[in-house]
C-alpha positions, 0 to 999 in steps of 0.5 A: 150105160157104162159111162153113166157108172162113172164118178169122174170123166176126163173128157168133161174135166177137159171141157171144163178146163177149156171153158175157163181158159180165157180166164186161166191164160190171162191170169198165167201171163200176169202171174209170170210177168209178176214173178219176172218184173218184181225181182227185177225191178228190186235188183235195178234199184239196188245196183244203183247203190254201191252200199246195197245189202242182200234182199231176202225174198220169201215166196209171198214177196217174190211173186205177190201177184200170185195171189191173183189165183184166188180171184181166178178160181172163184170166177171159173166156179161161177162161170162153169156152174152158171147153168144152175141159174137157167132153168133151160140150161139146167135141164139140158146139163141134167139130161147128159148121159151121165151122173150128176156127181160125175158132172160135179167132180169133173167141173170142180176138177178143172177149176182146182187143175187150173189152181195147180197149173197157175201155182206151178207156173208162178213158182217155177218162174220165181225160182228161175228169175230169183236164181239169176239175180242171186247176187242181190236176192236170196229167195227163201226156197223152204217158203215156196211150198207152204205159200203155194199150199196155202194159196191152193187150200184157200182156193179149194175152200172158196170154190167149195163154198161157192158150190154150195151157195150155188146148189141151194140158190138159183140167181147170181145175186144170192149165189154171190151173197150166201157165198160170202155169208157161208165163208165168212159170217161163221168167223166174223161172229166168232171174232165178234163175240171174242173181240166184245169179250176182250174189250169188256173183260180187261183181264183177257188178252187178244191172244184168248186160246181157242186151239185147233179152232182158233180164227187164225186157223182159217187161212181165208178169214185171216187173210181177209181180216188182216187186209181190212185190220179187223184181226188179232193184234199185231197180225198183218196180211203176210202172216197169213201165208207164213207160219208165224212163230211157234213152239221150238219143239214143234215149229211145223205145228201151227202152219200144219194147223192152218193148212189142215184146218182150211183144207178140212173146211173146204173139204167139208164144204165140197162134200156138202155141195156134192150131196146138195148138187146131186139132189138139186131140182132143175126147178130151183134155178132162177129162184133165190130159194128151192122152198119158202121155208129156205127163204124165211132162213136165208132172210133171217141168216142175212138179217142176223149178219148185222144183228150180231154186231149190234148185239156185241156192241150192246153187251159191251155197253151193258158190262160197262153200264153205259147202255142207257146212254146209247138206247136211241143209237141202238133203235136206229140200228135195229130198225136199220137191221129190220129194214135189211130184212124186208129189203132182202125179201123184196129184192129176191121175190120182187113181191110186195105182198110177201112182206106181210108174210115175212113179218113174223120171222122178226120175232125169230130174229129178236129171240136170237138176239136175246139168246146171244146176249144171254150166251155171252153172259154165261160165258162171262160168268164162266171166264170170271170163274177161272181162277186156278189154284197154285197147286193146279197150275203146271207152268206160266209163261210171260209173253209181255212183261213191260206193261203193254198188252201189245206184242208185235207179230209183224215181220218186223221186230225190236229187240223187246219183240223178239224176246217177248216172242221168244219167251212166251212158249218158255215154261216157268215152273218156279213155285214162287212165280206160279204162287204170285201169278195165282194169287193176284189173278184172283185179287185182280178178279175180285176188284173187277168184281166190286167195279170196273171203275175200281179196277181202272183206278187200282191198276190202269192209273197205277202203271200209267203213273209208274211210266210217268215217274220213269219219264221224269226219273222221279225215283221217289215216286217209284220206291216210296209208293205201295200201290204201284203195279205192274202189268204181265201178259201171262199164259197160265197152264193147267193139266186141263186147259190154257189161259191168257190173262193180263195180271197186275202185280205189285212192284214190291213183288216184281224182284221175286218174279224177276228172280224166278225167270232169272232161275230159267236158263232157257229165258236167260239164254233168249234174252242174251242170244239173238238169232242167227242171221241170214248171210249178206242181210246185216245193215245198220238202222241209222241213216248215216250207218247205212250210208258209209258202213258195208255189209261186211262191216255190219256183219262184223259189228253184229257178230261183236254185239252177239258176243257181248250180249251173251255175257251182259248182266241178265237183269241189266238188259232186262230192265233196260229192253223192257223197262228203260230203266237202266241209265245206259246209252243206246248207240245204234242197232243192227238190222238183219233178217233171220228165218224162224220156224218157216217165217222170214223176220227182220230184227233190230239188235241194239248196240248199248255204250255200257252193255256192249262197250266193245261194239259201240267203240268198234262202231264209232271207229268204223264210222269215222274211217268210212267218212274221213275223206268226206269230212276233209272234203266238208272242211274244203268246201267250208273254207273256200267255195263258190258254190251255192251250198245248202246246208241242214245241221242238227246238234245235239248236247251230249247225255254225259256233258254239261249241255245234255239235252241242248238241241241246235239246228239250222237249216237252208230255209232261211239265208240269214248268215248261213256262211257264218254259221257253218264257219262257226260250227266247223271251229268245234267240229273234232277230227276223232271218232265219237264217243257215246254220251258226248256231243255230236252233230249231223250234217247234210249239205247239198248243191243243185249243181253238185258238190263236185263232178262226182258228188251231189250231196254229203251226210256226215255224223261228226264228234262236237265240242260241248263248248259249242253250245256255250259259245254266244255266237251260236245263239245268234246263228242257230235256233237253240232248243234247250231242254232244261230239267223241268222239261221246258223248252227255252228258245233263246235264239231269235235271230237263227237260221230255222 
């Protein structure tokens, strides 16, 4: 009697743990091997190069095989609770001298115990392995706990979802089917509805605010959708296991929300499963549903998993007035949904006569589809009506101001990506900015209400024409037009809500906005102050720089670049990075890793000739000194060598020269006058550091037997006299592409090497 009153049994937990040992031991071996082999393989590859920089590992990249836990946990659950699918086994387990809740909690606990054991084993092995390889690999220890906790929360959610499904169904097919429906359908429905809204209403952005209940807070859904490329804009799989970009003053909030939401949802399912498990009748084993009513409900739910996406497609076509053109397609899709409806009944019951009794349920399916369409129309009306007045708006943020709706959220960031992510939580309270946002949001919505085509013509065509004018350097097209608009992704905050909107503002008003942004010191600082790097991770993003410059040299350049960026004119930097509207020469970029709010990022910090001249000069001097010996060796080879040397030559006319835009190339694809071409080129190669805006040449040469005993190939970037492009022999020995002022290509060389 005493045992019957127990709600948990260590003995039963151990029995469940033992039954899962085959899966657990196999997963443990794979996870340990992954934790050892991944870093070791990286070290072997890096040790072969004298120019390597340290690799920074987050927990997920140090041992991605630890994700195997997410496969092991549901398999263990299906095995331990498989007695629910067999009438004989179910009767046996229910006859045990213990309460059902004891059996449930003990067996579920054994699965979660295995999850914890596997996570601890993988984490400790990664720590030890990366500790031995610290000269090559930096393991961000702060990422270990969030990574393991994320996997545990996802595993808990999956296990709980499977337990709910197994408690309401009685065959393996429906166990798995309804587990998937329960775990994914609600979020996929929310995503489909949100996505159809965004696609139909052009003033919405992919980052529609849903607060605590946003899709990304469900780690399971976020991970699966990222893998299959059906997630919110810019999200990648590793973002699920990394906190991502947050507010600076509450940098852990997003990750806490993710973990808390996923855990609470798992806990809810776990409690529901416990209730259903204790009330389940043994007669339900071997049946798809415990009752005929539930069979009807299950059948309708399965069918609606298809209909929800059809309804979303139909809604978008209705809004865009194109539904009439696709009526036949929708007829076919709904017929397919009806086929799934009857197929489910036949597969689960295996009784043909049940198809007739299932027929009335199609009426409920039809009503649900109509309800979805009406509901989406009501939501649309609500969104369009959200036009906060100037006095209602407390602050605005500009998360992207380059005319594009996309902001990268991956781990690799351009400088533009970085500042846009950094600035989207900087609250602008300037009255001018708020007034412009309020006024033009209302104007944009009125234009869209007039017609979608009017909106497209007025705003999106204007933006396209503007970029074309920039590309063609047509200043008159930019300054003399009154109908030029720029696109801004704006976050609007009022007392009661936060709105994410794409707003088009006339070019004539952009100076006012820029002035408002410039008046906010935090905004200016975000542009001028790149984040602190992780030691030993700086490298040059260009191949030549990577090959010739050491990590210490890259670090020196980075520090110089950071100092110059802090004093650069804000408006000039802004216009160059966002719009490319400033005539400045891009020299190179320094790539480095940084740790931001629990996530690892790689940033390209640009070097410009005009804005960072000291760094640009230092960069070219370093390149010159680093390849001085190789340049001398190149001259020696070209003057006197009996080797069969292959060349790949690319010469570029300097931006500040008479031959700006000229491009000459020669390759080893043809042997015609190869030696003569190289000899001609070397006459114009200058023995001095390169300078931004001047002509230069990249040379790659190799020989099958090696260039020397210790040199297999050479890769150089050298200063080139602009007169090279004027030499008549150049057109004979090289292929010349001349990009003239009209953007046309004049192939003047017909007998070249290429």
